[in-house]
DRENTORKOL-3810 file (N, C-alpha, C; in nm, 4 decimals):
REM DRENTORKOL-3810
@n.u->1.3958; n.v->-1.5026; n.w->1.0779; ca.u->1.4164; ca.v->-1.3963; ca.w->1.0380; c.u->1.4948; c.v->-1.4052; c.w->0.8789
@n.u->1.4269; n.v->-1.3181; n.w->0.7720; ca.u->1.4688; ca.v->-1.3384; ca.w->0.6731; c.u->1.5918; c.v->-1.2635; c.w->0.6314
@n.u->1.7037; n.v->-1.3056; n.w->0.5607; ca.u->1.8028; ca.v->-1.2356; ca.w->0.5503; c.u->1.8227; c.v->-1.1670; c.w->0.3874
@n.u->1.9069; n.v->-1.0548; n.w->0.3745; ca.u->1.9523; ca.v->-1.0603; ca.w->0.2414; c.u->2.0933; c.v->-1.0121; c.w->0.2124
@n.u->2.1726; n.v->-1.0350; n.w->0.1058; ca.u->2.2899; ca.v->-1.0077; ca.w->0.1250; c.u->2.3136; c.v->-0.9026; c.w->0.0231
@n.u->2.4115; n.v->-0.8011; n.w->0.0382; ca.u->2.4209; ca.v->-0.6735; ca.w->0.0061; c.u->2.5839; c.v->-0.7071; c.w->-0.0289
@n.u->2.5923; n.v->-0.6952; n.w->-0.2003; ca.u->2.7254; ca.v->-0.7005; ca.w->-0.2484; c.u->2.7585; c.v->-0.6168; c.w->-0.3445
@n.u->2.8912; n.v->-0.5693; n.w->-0.3145; ca.u->2.9371; ca.v->-0.4856; ca.w->-0.4085; c.u->3.0697; c.v->-0.5377; c.w->-0.4962
@n.u->3.0774; n.v->-0.4780; n.w->-0.5842; ca.u->3.1966; ca.v->-0.4816; ca.w->-0.6740; c.u->3.3078; c.v->-0.4499; c.w->-0.6350
@n.u->3.3436; n.v->-0.3809; n.w->-0.4889; ca.u->3.4287; ca.v->-0.3247; ca.w->-0.4162; c.u->3.4666; c.v->-0.4229; c.w->-0.3181
@n.u->3.5579; n.v->-0.3755; n.w->-0.2014; ca.u->3.6039; ca.v->-0.4575; ca.w->-0.1105; c.u->3.4896; c.v->-0.5093; c.w->0.0127
@n.u->3.3874; n.v->-0.4171; n.w->0.0123; ca.u->3.3090; ca.v->-0.4694; ca.w->0.1285; c.u->3.1809; c.v->-0.5525; c.w->0.0332
@n.u->3.1687; n.v->-0.6378; n.w->0.1508; ca.u->3.0367; ca.v->-0.7386; ca.w->0.1357; c.u->2.9675; c.v->-0.6988; c.w->0.2853
@n.u->2.8361; n.v->-0.6851; n.w->0.2488; ca.u->2.7465; ca.v->-0.6136; ca.w->0.3875; c.u->2.6336; c.v->-0.7197; c.w->0.3706
@n.u->2.6080; n.v->-0.7437; n.w->0.5020; ca.u->2.4667; ca.v->-0.8470; ca.w->0.5178; c.u->2.3298; c.v->-0.7506; c.w->0.5600
@n.u->2.2345; n.v->-0.7829; n.w->0.5230; ca.u->2.1347; ca.v->-0.7143; ca.w->0.5734; c.u->2.0249; c.v->-0.8006; c.w->0.6490
@n.u->1.9717; n.v->-0.7734; n.w->0.7582; ca.u->1.8618; ca.v->-0.8644; ca.w->0.8383; c.u->1.7452; c.v->-0.7871; c.w->0.7825
@n.u->1.6549; n.v->-0.8833; n.w->0.7043; ca.u->1.5157; ca.v->-0.8108; ca.w->0.6844; c.u->1.4370; c.v->-0.7310; c.w->0.7935
@n.u->1.3643; n.v->-0.5878; n.w->0.7805; ca.u->1.3856; ca.v->-0.5413; ca.w->0.8995; c.u->1.2078; c.v->-0.5622; c.w->0.9343
@n.u->1.1448; n.v->-0.6807; n.w->0.8508; ca.u->1.0159; ca.v->-0.6861; ca.w->0.8779; c.u->1.0314; c.v->-0.8524; c.w->0.8032
@n.u->0.9428; n.v->-0.9433; n.w->0.8715; ca.u->0.9265; ca.v->-1.0849; ca.w->0.7873; c.u->0.8017; c.v->-1.0843; c.w->0.6983
@n.u->0.8044; n.v->-1.1224; n.w->0.5677; ca.u->0.7043; ca.v->-1.1208; ca.w->0.4833; c.u->0.7821; c.v->-1.1883; c.w->0.3645
@n.u->0.6735; n.v->-1.1440; n.w->0.2311; ca.u->0.7567; ca.v->-1.1646; ca.w->0.0794; c.u->0.8045; c.v->-1.0242; c.w->0.0565
@n.u->0.9234; n.v->-1.0406; n.w->0.0038; ca.u->1.0180; ca.v->-0.9415; ca.w->-0.0610; c.u->0.9611; c.v->-0.9225; c.w->-0.2225
@n.u->0.9267; n.v->-0.7755; n.w->-0.2710; ca.u->0.9058; ca.v->-0.7365; ca.w->-0.4007; c.u->0.9638; c.v->-0.6493; c.w->-0.3985
@n.u->0.9508; n.v->-0.6356; n.w->-0.5694; ca.u->1.0606; ca.v->-0.4991; ca.w->-0.6263; c.u->0.9825; c.v->-0.4146; c.w->-0.5994
@n.u->1.0580; n.v->-0.2989; n.w->-0.5669; ca.u->1.0191; ca.v->-0.1510; ca.w->-0.5402; c.u->0.9262; c.v->-0.1057; c.w->-0.6247
@n.u->0.9435; n.v->-0.1049; n.w->-0.7463; ca.u->0.8709; ca.v->-0.0812; ca.w->-0.8783; c.u->0.7384; c.v->-0.1535; c.w->-0.8748
@n.u->0.7053; n.v->-0.2391; n.w->-0.8088; ca.u->0.5573; ca.v->-0.2846; ca.w->-0.7486; c.u->0.5086; c.v->-0.2649; c.w->-0.6747
@n.u->0.5114; n.v->-0.1740; n.w->-0.5713; ca.u->0.4744; ca.v->-0.0395; ca.w->-0.4598; c.u->0.3900; c.v->0.0197; c.w->-0.5204
@n.u->0.2560; n.v->0.0477; n.w->-0.5138; ca.u->0.1622; ca.v->0.0935; ca.w->-0.5520; c.u->0.1456; c.v->0.2659; c.w->-0.5168
@n.u->0.2133; n.v->0.2913; n.w->-0.5216; ca.u->0.2655; ca.v->0.4496; ca.w->-0.5001; c.u->0.3926; c.v->0.4801; c.w->-0.5910
@n.u->0.3694; n.v->0.6027; n.w->-0.6782; ca.u->0.4487; ca.v->0.6538; ca.w->-0.7324; c.u->0.5938; c.v->0.6844; c.w->-0.6704
@n.u->0.5966; n.v->0.7430; n.w->-0.5514; ca.u->0.7355; ca.v->0.8112; ca.w->-0.4978; c.u->0.8156; c.v->0.7115; c.w->-0.4553
@n.u->0.7557; n.v->0.5630; n.w->-0.4200; ca.u->0.8630; ca.v->0.4426; ca.w->-0.4342; c.u->0.8893; c.v->0.3844; c.w->-0.5847
@n.u->0.7606; n.v->0.3402; n.w->-0.5928; ca.u->0.8068; ca.v->0.3171; ca.w->-0.7695; c.u->0.8724; c.v->0.3293; c.w->-0.8714
@n.u->0.8943; n.v->0.4564; n.w->-0.8683; ca.u->0.9292; ca.v->0.5447; ca.w->-0.9749; c.u->1.0787; c.v->0.5812; c.w->-0.8825
@n.u->1.0780; n.v->0.5597; n.w->-0.7530; ca.u->1.2442; ca.v->0.5295; ca.w->-0.7122; c.u->1.2787; c.v->0.7161; c.w->-0.6827
@n.u->1.1756; n.v->0.8001; n.w->-0.6611; ca.u->1.1896; ca.v->0.9823; ca.w->-0.6337; c.u->1.2841; c.v->0.9297; c.w->-0.5413
@n.u->1.3078; n.v->0.8465; n.w->-0.3644; ca.u->1.3423; ca.v->0.9294; ca.w->-0.3061; c.u->1.4909; c.v->0.7967; c.w->-0.2967
@n.u->1.5089; n.v->0.7034; n.w->-0.3724; ca.u->1.6195; ca.v->0.6068; ca.w->-0.4041; c.u->1.5647; c.v->0.4748; c.w->-0.4537
@n.u->1.6497; n.v->0.3591; n.w->-0.4413; ca.u->1.6200; ca.v->0.2133; ca.w->-0.5080; c.u->1.6265; c.v->0.1565; c.w->-0.3871
@n.u->1.5479; n.v->0.0683; n.w->-0.4015; ca.u->1.4832; ca.v->-0.0198; ca.w->-0.2873; c.u->1.4069; c.v->-0.1286; c.w->-0.3436
@n.u->1.4109; n.v->-0.1762; n.w->-0.1987; ca.u->1.2771; ca.v->-0.3045; ca.w->-0.2292; c.u->1.1473; c.v->-0.2742; c.w->-0.1400
@n.u->1.0692; n.v->-0.3923; n.w->-0.1507; ca.u->0.9431; ca.v->-0.3737; ca.w->-0.0159; c.u->0.9293; c.v->-0.5108; c.w->0.0065
@n.u->0.8469; n.v->-0.5016; n.w->0.1198; ca.u->0.8084; ca.v->-0.5922; ca.w->0.2024; c.u->0.6635; c.v->-0.6135; c.w->0.2049
@n.u->0.6084; n.v->-0.7167; n.w->0.2045; ca.u->0.4501; ca.v->-0.7623; ca.w->0.2535; c.u->0.4467; c.v->-0.8035; c.w->0.3626
@n.u->0.4390; n.v->-0.7541; n.w->0.4637; ca.u->0.4600; ca.v->-0.8033; ca.w->0.5922; c.u->0.3562; c.v->-0.9128; c.w->0.6513
@n.u->0.4361; n.v->-1.0087; n.w->0.7438; ca.u->0.3613; ca.v->-1.1406; ca.w->0.7833; c.u->0.3579; c.v->-1.1232; c.w->0.9506
@n.u->0.4552; n.v->-1.0245; n.w->1.0082; ca.u->0.4705; ca.v->-1.0006; ca.w->1.1220; c.u->0.4376; c.v->-0.8176; c.w->1.1476
@n.u->0.4403; n.v->-0.8341; n.w->1.3166; ca.u->0.4360; ca.v->-0.6740; ca.w->1.3583; c.u->0.5514; c.v->-0.6241; c.w->1.3933
@n.u->0.6725; n.v->-0.6878; n.w->1.4078; ca.u->0.7591; ca.v->-0.6197; ca.w->1.4515; c.u->0.8800; c.v->-0.5980; c.w->1.3541
@n.u->0.9202; n.v->-0.4350; n.w->1.3793; ca.u->0.9920; ca.v->-0.4209; ca.w->1.2830; c.u->1.1633; c.v->-0.3741; c.w->1.3640
@n.u->1.2711; n.v->-0.4517; n.w->1.2936; ca.u->1.4032; ca.v->-0.4610; ca.w->1.3460; c.u->1.4686; c.v->-0.3586; c.w->1.2588
@n.u->1.5942; n.v->-0.3698; n.w->1.3104; ca.u->1.7400; ca.v->-0.2802; ca.w->1.2569; c.u->1.7988; c.v->-0.3777; c.w->1.1150
@n.u->1.7692; n.v->-0.3446; n.w->1.0418; ca.u->1.8416; ca.v->-0.4400; ca.w->0.9141; c.u->2.0061; c.v->-0.4438; c.w->0.9203
@n.u->2.0362; n.v->-0.3092; n.w->1.0028; ca.u->2.1948; ca.v->-0.3090; ca.w->0.9937; c.u->2.2143; c.v->-0.2655; c.w->1.1386
@n.u->2.3701; n.v->-0.2819; n.w->1.1459; ca.u->2.4732; ca.v->-0.1874; ca.w->1.2232; c.u->2.4293; c.v->-0.0621; c.w->1.2119
@n.u->2.4134; n.v->0.0242; n.w->1.3142; ca.u->2.4476; ca.v->0.1442; ca.w->1.2549; c.u->2.3337; c.v->0.2878; c.w->1.3981
@n.u->2.3019; n.v->0.3521; n.w->1.3325; ca.u->2.2384; ca.v->0.4804; ca.w->1.3978; c.u->2.1017; c.v->0.5015; c.w->1.3634
@n.u->2.0028; n.v->0.5383; n.w->1.4455; ca.u->1.8674; ca.v->0.6123; ca.w->1.4179; c.u->1.9276; c.v->0.7470; c.w->1.3876
@n.u->1.8765; n.v->0.7762; n.w->1.2470; ca.u->1.8806; ca.v->0.9403; ca.w->1.2172; c.u->1.7851; c.v->0.9988; c.w->1.2515
@n.u->1.6643; n.v->0.9243; n.w->1.2412; ca.u->1.5222; ca.v->0.9873; ca.w->1.2895; c.u->1.4171; c.v->0.9047; c.w->1.2838
@n.u->1.3195; n.v->0.9117; n.w->1.3742; ca.u->1.2037; ca.v->0.8438; ca.w->1.3635; c.u->1.1047; c.v->0.9563; c.w->1.3463
@n.u->1.0391; n.v->0.9254; n.w->1.2364; ca.u->0.9530; ca.v->1.0771; ca.w->1.2010; c.u->0.8066; c.v->1.0745; c.w->1.2931
@n.u->0.8230; n.v->1.2081; n.w->1.3055; ca.u->0.6833; ca.v->1.2059; ca.w->1.4456; c.u->0.5546; c.v->1.1830; c.w->1.4242
@n.u->0.5334; n.v->1.0787; n.w->1.3065; ca.u->0.4275; ca.v->1.0414; ca.w->1.2891; c.u->0.4266; c.v->0.8860; c.w->1.3074
@n.u->0.5421; n.v->0.8382; n.w->1.3557; ca.u->0.6223; ca.v->0.7297; ca.w->1.3776; c.u->0.5865; c.v->0.6194; c.w->1.2528
@n.u->0.5624; n.v->0.7016; n.w->1.1433; ca.u->0.5520; ca.v->0.5719; ca.w->0.9942; c.u->0.6636; c.v->0.5355; c.w->0.9650
@n.u->0.7874; n.v->0.6106; n.w->1.0115; ca.u->0.8883; ca.v->0.5885; ca.w->0.8877; c.u->0.9927; c.v->0.5940; c.w->1.0184
@n.u->1.1400; n.v->0.5666; n.w->0.9650; ca.u->1.2550; ca.v->0.5449; ca.w->1.0697; c.u->1.3731; c.v->0.5676; c.w->0.9447
@n.u->1.4654; n.v->0.6657; n.w->0.9646; ca.u->1.5730; ca.v->0.6562; ca.w->0.8985; c.u->1.6832; c.v->0.6084; c.w->0.9749
@n.u->1.7704; n.v->0.5342; n.w->0.9057; ca.u->1.8815; ca.v->0.4922; ca.w->0.9579; c.u->2.0080; c.v->0.5132; c.w->0.8898
@n.u->2.1307; n.v->0.4996; n.w->0.9408; ca.u->2.2479; ca.v->0.5465; ca.w->0.8788; c.u->2.3475; c.v->0.4130; c.w->0.9107
@n.u->2.3830; n.v->0.3232; n.w->0.8410; ca.u->2.4337; ca.v->0.1901; ca.w->0.8827; c.u->2.6069; c.v->0.2698; c.w->0.8706
@n.u->2.6719; n.v->0.1590; n.w->0.9328; ca.u->2.8230; ca.v->0.1645; ca.w->0.9888; c.u->2.9261; c.v->0.2161; c.w->0.8778
@n.u->2.8613; n.v->0.1675; n.w->0.7395; ca.u->2.9193; ca.v->0.2089; ca.w->0.5850; c.u->2.8768; c.v->0.3675; c.w->0.5368
@n.u->2.7866; n.v->0.4174; n.w->0.6161; ca.u->2.7404; ca.v->0.5208; ca.w->0.5439; c.u->2.6039; c.v->0.5238; c.w->0.4648
@n.u->2.5627; n.v->0.4118; n.w->0.4494; ca.u->2.4191; ca.v->0.4373; ca.w->0.3559; c.u->2.3419; c.v->0.4744; c.w->0.4561
@n.u->2.2136; n.v->0.5672; n.w->0.3771; ca.u->2.1058; ca.v->0.5924; ca.w->0.4397; c.u->1.9875; c.v->0.5201; c.w->0.4147
@n.u->1.9249; n.v->0.4791; n.w->0.5035; ca.u->1.7944; ca.v->0.3655; ca.w->0.4365; c.u->1.6828; c.v->0.4296; c.w->0.5411
@n.u->1.5855; n.v->0.4430; n.w->0.4455; ca.u->1.4759; ca.v->0.4584; ca.w->0.4965; c.u->1.3398; c.v->0.3627; c.w->0.5288
@n.u->1.2828; n.v->0.3252; n.w->0.6094; ca.u->1.1920; ca.v->0.2131; ca.w->0.6629; c.u->1.0478; c.v->0.3006; c.w->0.6594
@n.u->0.9885; n.v->0.2614; n.w->0.5426; ca.u->0.8615; ca.v->0.3254; ca.w->0.5485; c.u->0.7576; c.v->0.2415; c.w->0.5518
@n.u->0.6739; n.v->0.2016; n.w->0.6552; ca.u->0.5863; ca.v->0.1373; ca.w->0.6969; c.u->0.4371; c.v->0.1582; c.w->0.6277
@n.u->0.4045; n.v->0.0789; n.w->0.5605; ca.u->0.2524; ca.v->0.1174; ca.w->0.4765; c.u->0.2665; c.v->0.2198; c.w->0.4070
@n.u->0.1706; n.v->0.2476; n.w->0.3162; ca.u->0.0973; ca.v->0.3362; ca.w->0.2383; c.u->0.0271; c.v->0.4120; c.w->0.2794
@n.u->0.0717; n.v->0.5973; n.w->0.2908; ca.u->-0.0371; ca.v->0.6892; ca.w->0.3477; c.u->-0.0611; c.v->0.6510; c.w->0.4964
@n.u->0.0738; n.v->0.6126; n.w->0.5558; ca.u->0.0299; ca.v->0.5842; ca.w->0.6750; c.u->0.0958; c.v->0.7263; c.w->0.7765
@n.u->0.1501; n.v->0.8364; n.w->0.7061; ca.u->0.1616; ca.v->0.9466; ca.w->0.7732; c.u->0.0011; c.v->1.0142; c.w->0.8196
@n.u->-0.0830; n.v->1.0034; n.w->0.7158; ca.u->-0.2434; ca.v->1.0343; ca.w->0.7687; c.u->-0.2687; c.v->0.9893; c.w->0.9163
@n.u->-0.2204; n.v->0.8602; n.w->0.9069; ca.u->-0.2481; ca.v->0.8185; ca.w->1.1061; c.u->-0.2095; c.v->0.8442; c.w->1.2111
@n.u->-0.1026; n.v->0.9630; n.w->1.2088; ca.u->-0.0320; ca.v->1.0626; ca.w->1.3080; c.u->-0.0220; c.v->0.9678; c.w->1.4281
@n.u->0.0490; n.v->0.8894; n.w->1.3952; ca.u->0.1153; ca.v->0.7788; ca.w->1.4923; c.u->0.0150; c.v->0.6616; c.w->1.5393
@n.u->-0.1521; n.v->0.6281; n.w->1.5216; ca.u->-0.1861; ca.v->0.5379; ca.w->1.5333; c.u->-0.1428; c.v->0.4029; c.w->1.4575
@n.u->-0.1796; n.v->0.3145; n.w->1.5620; ca.u->-0.0941; ca.v->0.2009; ca.w->1.5448; c.u->0.0616; c.v->0.1467; c.w->1.5107
@n.u->0.1330; n.v->0.2524; n.w->1.5443; ca.u->0.2895; ca.v->0.2388; ca.w->1.5659; c.u->0.3429; c.v->0.2618; c.w->1.7056
@n.u->0.4239; n.v->0.1958; n.w->1.7235; ca.u->0.4813; ca.v->0.1963; ca.w->1.8566; c.u->0.6404; c.v->0.1733; c.w->1.8768
@n.u->0.7072; n.v->0.3065; n.w->1.8724; ca.u->0.8535; ca.v->0.3115; ca.w->1.8183; c.u->0.9418; c.v->0.2466; c.w->1.9875
@n.u->1.0328; n.v->0.2197; n.w->1.9565; ca.u->1.1548; ca.v->0.1528; ca.w->2.0461; c.u->1.2611; c.v->0.2545; c.w->2.1001
@n.u->1.2755; n.v->0.3126; n.w->1.9673; ca.u->1.4339; ca.v->0.3762; ca.w->1.9195; c.u->1.3857; c.v->0.5479; c.w->1.9066
@n.u->1.4927; n.v->0.6172; n.w->1.9722; ca.u->1.4765; ca.v->0.7354; ca.w->1.9571; c.u->1.5930; c.v->0.8044; c.w->1.8812
@n.u->1.5596; n.v->0.9370; n.w->1.8075; ca.u->1.6744; ca.v->0.9843; ca.w->1.7209; c.u->1.8088; c.v->0.9637; c.w->1.7688
@n.u->1.9229; n.v->0.9380; n.w->1.6749; ca.u->2.0654; ca.v->0.9349; ca.w->1.7750; c.u->2.0855; c.v->0.7923; c.w->1.8322
@n.u->2.0064; n.v->0.7136; n.w->1.8534; ca.u->2.0452; ca.v->0.5935; ca.w->1.9268; c.u->2.0951; c.v->0.4928; c.w->1.8361
@n.u->2.2102; n.v->0.4410; n.w->1.8821; ca.u->2.2789; ca.v->0.3403; ca.w->1.8059; c.u->2.2090; c.v->0.1996; c.w->1.8205
@n.u->2.2038; n.v->0.1192; n.w->1.6768; ca.u->2.1517; ca.v->0.0036; ca.w->1.6984; c.u->2.2171; c.v->-0.1208; c.w->1.6087
@n.u->2.1790; n.v->-0.2310; n.w->1.6474; ca.u->2.2608; ca.v->-0.3518; ca.w->1.5779; c.u->2.1674; c.v->-0.4161; c.w->1.5129
@n.u->2.2093; n.v->-0.4859; n.w->1.4205; ca.u->2.1088; ca.v->-0.5850; ca.w->1.3270; c.u->2.0382; c.v->-0.6763; c.w->1.4387
@n.u->1.8770; n.v->-0.6726; n.w->1.3671; ca.u->1.7672; ca.v->-0.7130; ca.w->1.4564; c.u->1.7174; c.v->-0.6747; c.w->1.5761
@n.u->1.8150; n.v->-0.5557; n.w->1.6010; ca.u->1.7287; ca.v->-0.4646; ca.w->1.7297; c.u->1.5978; c.v->-0.4133; c.w->1.7041
@n.u->1.5201; n.v->-0.4593; n.w->1.7798; ca.u->1.3444; ca.v->-0.4145; ca.w->1.7790; c.u->1.3543; c.v->-0.2624; c.w->1.7552
@n.u->1.3044; n.v->-0.1992; n.w->1.6474; ca.u->1.2804; ca.v->-0.0636; ca.w->1.6315; c.u->1.1407; c.v->-0.0064; c.w->1.6590
@n.u->1.0137; n.v->-0.0851; n.w->1.6500; ca.u->0.8828; ca.v->-0.0546; ca.w->1.6335; c.u->0.8154; c.v->-0.2100; c.w->1.6044
@n.u->0.6921; n.v->-0.1552; n.w->1.7003; ca.u->0.5824; ca.v->-0.2693; ca.w->1.6786; c.u->0.4685; c.v->-0.2221; c.w->1.5823
@n.u->0.4144; n.v->-0.2574; n.w->1.5351; ca.u->0.2982; ca.v->-0.2281; ca.w->1.4319; c.u->0.1870; c.v->-0.3123; c.w->1.4402
@n.u->0.0718; n.v->-0.2395; n.w->1.4703; ca.u->-0.0608; ca.v->-0.2601; ca.w->1.4473; c.u->-0.1103; c.v->-0.2757; c.w->1.3086
@n.u->-0.0907; n.v->-0.3806; n.w->1.2482; ca.u->-0.1010; ca.v->-0.3805; ca.w->1.1041; c.u->-0.2615; c.v->-0.4189; c.w->1.0943
@n.u->-0.3301; n.v->-0.4649; n.w->1.2148; ca.u->-0.4886; ca.v->-0.5152; ca.w->1.1689; c.u->-0.5488; c.v->-0.4041; c.w->1.1823
@n.u->-0.5126; n.v->-0.2877; n.w->1.2688; ca.u->-0.5640; ca.v->-0.1700; ca.w->1.2869; c.u->-0.5109; c.v->-0.0884; c.w->1.1767
@n.u->-0.4231; n.v->-0.0299; n.w->1.1155; ca.u->-0.3786; ca.v->0.0549; ca.w->1.0313; c.u->-0.4261; c.v->-0.0366; c.w->0.8829
@n.u->-0.4564; n.v->-0.1514; n.w->0.8416; ca.u->-0.4928; ca.v->-0.1888; ca.w->0.7036; c.u->-0.6298; c.v->-0.1587; c.w->0.6867
@n.u->-0.7305; n.v->-0.1179; n.w->0.7781; ca.u->-0.8302; ca.v->-0.1038; ca.w->0.7450; c.u->-0.8981; c.v->0.0618; c.w->0.7245
@n.u->-0.7095; n.v->0.1525; n.w->0.7444; ca.u->-0.7276; ca.v->0.2714; ca.w->0.7076; c.u->-0.6338; c.v->0.3124; c.w->0.6475
@n.u->-0.5524; n.v->0.2425; n.w->0.5606; ca.u->-0.4777; ca.v->0.2811; ca.w->0.4667; c.u->-0.4896; c.v->0.1747; c.w->0.3144
@n.u->-0.4078; n.v->0.2275; n.w->0.2234; ca.u->-0.4274; ca.v->0.1853; ca.w->0.0936; c.u->-0.3694; c.v->0.0179; c.w->0.1073
@n.u->-0.2703; n.v->0.0261; n.w->0.1666; ca.u->-0.1724; ca.v->-0.0834; ca.w->0.1731; c.u->-0.0631; c.v->-0.0606; c.w->0.2939
@n.u->-0.0499; n.v->-0.2175; n.w->0.3344; ca.u->0.0443; ca.v->-0.2091; ca.w->0.4306; c.u->0.1840; c.v->-0.2653; c.w->0.3978
@n.u->0.2351; n.v->-0.2407; n.w->0.2701; ca.u->0.3168; ca.v->-0.3140; ca.w->0.1860; c.u->0.4200; c.v->-0.1866; c.w->0.2329
@n.u->0.5484; n.v->-0.2359; n.w->0.3228; ca.u->0.6606; ca.v->-0.1639; ca.w->0.3546; c.u->0.7658; c.v->-0.1224; c.w->0.2680
@n.u->0.8094; n.v->-0.0144; n.w->0.2449; ca.u->0.9288; ca.v->-0.0090; ca.w->0.1701; c.u->1.0672; c.v->0.0333; c.w->0.2508
@n.u->1.1815; n.v->-0.0448; n.w->0.1696; ca.u->1.2985; ca.v->-0.0285; ca.w->0.2231; c.u->1.3947; c.v->0.0348; c.w->0.1160
@n.u->1.4442; n.v->0.1676; n.w->0.1292; ca.u->1.4564; ca.v->0.2877; ca.w->0.0458; c.u->1.6224; c.v->0.3242; c.w->0.0939
@n.u->1.6868; n.v->0.2999; n.w->0.0156; ca.u->1.8348; ca.v->0.3221; ca.w->0.0055; c.u->1.8488; c.v->0.4740; c.w->-0.0799
@n.u->1.8679; n.v->0.5841; n.w->0.0388; ca.u->1.8509; ca.v->0.7405; ca.w->0.0093; c.u->1.9666; c.v->0.7859; c.w->-0.0720
@n.u->2.0927; n.v->0.7505; n.w->-0.0562; ca.u->2.2389; ca.v->0.7737; ca.w->-0.0857; c.u->2.2989; c.v->0.6603; c.w->-0.1898
@n.u->2.2433; n.v->0.5914; n.w->-0.2613; ca.u->2.3468; ca.v->0.5106; ca.w->-0.3291; c.u->2.3992; c.v->0.5647; c.w->-0.4222
@n.u->2.5043; n.v->0.5574; n.w->-0.4821; ca.u->2.5779; ca.v->0.6121; ca.w->-0.5654; c.u->2.4902; c.v->0.6161; c.w->-0.7047
@n.u->2.5401; n.v->0.6431; n.w->-0.8322; ca.u->2.4391; ca.v->0.6782; ca.w->-0.9496; c.u->2.4617; c.v->0.5386; c.w->-1.0457
@n.u->2.6294; n.v->0.4687; n.w->-0.9901; ca.u->2.5996; ca.v->0.3500; ca.w->-1.0503; c.u->2.5711; c.v->0.2355; c.w->-0.9868
@n.u->2.5120; n.v->0.2632; n.w->-0.8706; ca.u->2.4133; ca.v->0.1127; ca.w->-0.7814; c.u->2.2710; c.v->0.1017; c.w->-0.7984
@n.u->2.2671; n.v->0.0103; n.w->-0.7972; ca.u->2.1366; ca.v->-0.0486; ca.w->-0.8007; c.u->2.0902; c.v->-0.1659; c.w->-0.6935
@n.u->1.9867; n.v->-0.1772; n.w->-0.6504; ca.u->1.8949; ca.v->-0.2962; ca.w->-0.5608; c.u->1.8535; c.v->-0.4016; c.w->-0.6580
@n.u->1.9123; n.v->-0.5498; n.w->-0.6306; ca.u->1.8216; ca.v->-0.6059; ca.w->-0.7079; c.u->1.8060; c.v->-0.7534; c.w->-0.6155
@n.u->1.6744; n.v->-0.7796; n.w->-0.6698; ca.u->1.6062; ca.v->-0.9189; ca.w->-0.5636; c.u->1.6820; c.v->-1.0567; c.w->-0.6335
@n.u->1.7281; n.v->-1.1376; n.w->-0.5747; ca.u->1.8124; ca.v->-1.2354; ca.w->-0.6158; c.u->1.7395; c.v->-1.3562; c.w->-0.5551
@n.u->1.7886; n.v->-1.4554; n.w->-0.6093; ca.u->1.7955; ca.v->-1.5917; ca.w->-0.5505; c.u->1.8050; c.v->-1.6041; c.w->-0.3972
@n.u->1.8859; n.v->-1.5265; n.w->-0.3989; ca.u->1.9849; ca.v->-1.5112; ca.w->-0.2650; c.u->1.9696; c.v->-1.4086; c.w->-0.2063
@n.u->1.9085; n.v->-1.3651; n.w->-0.2064; ca.u->1.8087; ca.v->-1.2187; ca.w->-0.1093; c.u->1.8066; c.v->-1.0971; c.w->-0.1902
@n.u->1.8202; n.v->-0.9850; n.w->-0.1409; ca.u->1.8599; ca.v->-0.8425; ca.w->-0.1832; c.u->2.0116; c.v->-0.8013; c.w->-0.1982
@n.u->2.0508; n.v->-0.8168; n.w->-0.3360; ca.u->2.1967; ca.v->-0.6919; ca.w->-0.3253; c.u->2.1948; c.v->-0.5867; c.w->-0.3745
@n.u->2.2957; n.v->-0.5343; n.w->-0.3570; ca.u->2.3380; ca.v->-0.3711; ca.w->-0.4284; c.u->2.4524; c.v->-0.4440; c.w->-0.5277
@n.u->2.4089; n.v->-0.3811; n.w->-0.6482; ca.u->2.5165; ca.v->-0.4405; ca.w->-0.7532; c.u->2.5704; c.v->-0.3062; c.w->-0.8375
@n.u->2.6641; n.v->-0.3178; n.w->-0.9256; ca.u->2.7128; ca.v->-0.2423; ca.w->-0.9900; c.u->2.6147; c.v->-0.2272; c.w->-1.1084
@n.u->2.5595; n.v->-0.0885; n.w->-1.1671; ca.u->2.4481; ca.v->-0.0892; ca.w->-1.2956; c.u->2.5298; c.v->-0.1163; c.w->-1.4154
END
C-alpha cells in the first residue's frame, strides 16, 4: 500500500495510507473543474490500479453518499477528507460500488471502505481518476506531492 506523509509546521505530524493503489497525480490534473480548480478543497488524485478503497486515516465515516461513489471521513485530528471515486460516477446510482462501512462508523488506517468494479464503471464514465480532497484545510495550508509522498504544507 502506498504511503503519504502529511507534515505541518506545527506540533503534529500525520501519516496517511493511500486509499487506493495507483499513480498519484496533482489535483490540478483531474479533468473536471470541480476538482482541478479546488472548488471543494485542496488534495490530490489517484489513477487506480486496484479495486479496494481503504481508509487513509484513523477516524470515522461522516457519510457514504447514497449513490455510493464517494465517502466523507473525519480524521482524529479534525480533518475532513472526501474520497471521490471516478468522474461523473454519481450518475451510475451505485452500479459498480460495494461499500463496507456506514455513516458514523469508526475506522482505522487500512480498513476496507468499499470495493469498486473499475472494469464496469470505466466503460460508463469519462475517467476512473479518483480524488482525495481535504475539505477543511485552513487558508494557509496546501497539499503538495513530493518525492516522499503527499504533504500538507504552509503556503
